[in-house]
C-alpha positions, 0 to 999 in steps of 0.5 A: 636324457638330462632332466632338470627340475624347475620349482619355486613358491606360488606366483613366482612366475614358474609357468612364464619361466617355462614358456620362456624354456619352450620357446628354447626348444626345450620340452616341459612337463607341467606337474601340476596340470598333469596331477589335475588331468590323473586326478578325474582320469586315473581310478586308482587315484579317484578311489582313494581320494573318494576313500580318504574325503568321501563322494564329495571330492568329486561332482556328479559329473565326475569333475574335481570338486574344486572347491573342495579340494583346495580348501583340504590342501590349503586349510589341512596339512594331513589332507594335504600330505594324503593327497599328495602322497596318492597323486605323486606316484602317479605324476612321476610315472607319468613323467618318466613316460613321457620323459623317455618319448620327449625329443629334446637337448634335456627336459624339464619338469615344471612343479610347485612340489618339486621338494615336498615330493622328493621328485627332485632327489631323482632330477639331474639337476635344479632350477628355483625361481625366487621372487619377492613376498610381496609381490607374490601375494599381489600376483596371487591375490590378483590371479585368483581374485582373492583378498591379499590376506588369502594370497599369504595363507595359500603362500605359507602353505605351499612355501618349502626349505630347500634341503641343505646340501642341495644344488640348484641354480637360482632365478631371480624374478622380482625386479630384475630381468628375467630372459638373460638368467633363463638364457645363461641357464639354457646355455649351460645345460647345453654344454653339459648334455 
């Protein structure tokens, strides 16, 4: 099974693009959603997060303390790296199990942290979604009901550099039509299966 990574910074439109691929019959693994699920179901993750950040990282009903987790992720690079090092191995294992069972010409791993996690090294190809910073700030501020300043801070905390020498397809999602770009990439992927 061919595996394709789909990534981009916050508010570049990853979920929208992924949904279009699903409409084209491609199975999509939503890494961020799966990570959140694993953080409340996997005893290894739960115990590690509590060990590093205290019991307060979970609410009394054992749901994630999202406010504390967001603060850790967006304001403390060491905490963010620790959280990622705990959660990412479980996400990759879940992806491998899922992709082995998927019925699809190829599968997509949608992930904001594709490069930071190192997942890109284990996939057959990568698609990067790009969008103008001002547009991203506006989208994020509206989506999360936060200020433009807070949106910029979050974007900065998770933006990434694409490792040199990496080959990838690009989808531009600012003022360009996205659907023709997706269909072109999809047809290329289908012809290479």
